C-alpha positions as CSV (number, residue, x, y, z in Angstrom):
1,M,9.5,-12.0,24.2
2,E,6.0,-10.6,24.6
3,G,6.9,-9.1,28.0
4,F,9.9,-7.5,26.6
5,G,7.9,-5.9,23.8
6,R,5.5,-4.2,26.2
7,A,8.3,-3.1,28.5
8,A,10.2,-1.6,25.5
9,F,7.1,0.1,24.3
10,F,6.2,1.6,27.7
11,G,9.9,2.5,28.3
12,L,10.0,4.3,24.9
13,C,6.8,6.2,25.6
14,F,7.7,7.2,29.1
15,G,11.2,8.1,28.1
16,L,10.0,10.2,25.2
17,L,7.4,12.0,27.4
18,W,10.0,12.5,30.1
19,G,12.5,14.0,27.6
20,I,9.9,16.3,26.1
21,G,8.8,17.4,29.6
22,C,12.3,18.2,30.7
23,S,13.1,20.1,27.5
24,L,9.9,22.2,27.8
25,A,10.7,22.9,31.5
26,I,14.1,24.2,30.5
27,M,12.8,26.3,27.6
28,Y,10.1,27.8,30.0
29,S,12.7,28.7,32.6
30,L,14.9,30.4,29.9
31,F,11.9,32.3,28.6
32,L,10.9,33.5,32.1
33,T,14.5,34.6,32.8
34,G,14.6,36.7,29.6
35,Y,11.1,38.0,30.2
36,R,12.0,39.1,33.8
37,R,15.1,40.8,32.5
38,A,13.2,42.7,29.9
39,I,10.6,43.9,32.4
40,K,13.4,45.1,34.7
41,D,15.1,46.9,31.8
42,S,11.9,48.6,30.8
43,L,11.3,49.9,34.3
44,K,14.8,51.4,34.7
45,Q,15.1,55.2,34.6
46,V,18.1,55.1,32.2
47,K,17.4,52.5,29.5
48,P,20.2,50.2,28.4
49,P,21.4,50.8,24.8
50,R,20.2,47.4,23.6
51,Y,16.7,48.1,24.9
52,T,16.5,51.4,23.1
53,Q,17.9,49.9,19.9
54,M,15.3,47.1,19.9
55,L,12.5,49.5,20.7
56,E,13.5,51.7,17.7
57,K,13.6,48.6,15.5
58,I,10.2,47.5,16.6
59,L,8.6,50.9,16.2
60,A,10.2,51.2,12.7
61,K,8.9,47.8,11.7
62,R,5.4,48.7,13.0
63,A,5.4,51.9,11.0
64,E,6.5,50.1,7.9
65,T,3.8,47.5,8.2
66,K,1.2,50.2,8.8
67,A,2.3,52.1,5.7
68,R,2.2,48.9,3.6
69,K,-1.3,48.1,4.8
70,K,-2.5,51.6,4.0
71,A,-1.0,51.4,0.5
72,A,-2.6,48.1,-0.1
73,R,-6.0,49.5,1.0
74,A,-5.6,52.5,-1.3
75,S,-4.6,50.2,-4.2
76,E,-7.7,48.0,-3.6
77,A,-9.9,51.0,-3.5
78,A,-8.5,52.3,-6.8
79,Q,-8.9,48.9,-8.5
80,T,-12.5,48.4,-7.3
81,P,-15.0,50.2,-9.5
82,A,-17.2,52.6,-7.5
83,E,-20.8,51.3,-7.3
84,S,-23.2,53.9,-8.5
85,E,-27.0,53.7,-8.3
């Protein structure tokens, strides 16, 4: 029974590690495929519609974030009393 317990433990550990390794390899290959496609799309002379839509969405989100941060800084400056000497 003692030998079976060790074998089961090692089998479980190796099986778990093997499964995690395989799933990471698959996710990495899918990531690289999408990344390569995005690079190819960005280098084309005529951009695909999806590329331009996503780019517009990203730029709008960046502008919104920048405006929000600017408003927060202005609000903080208005709330903080000016130090006078």
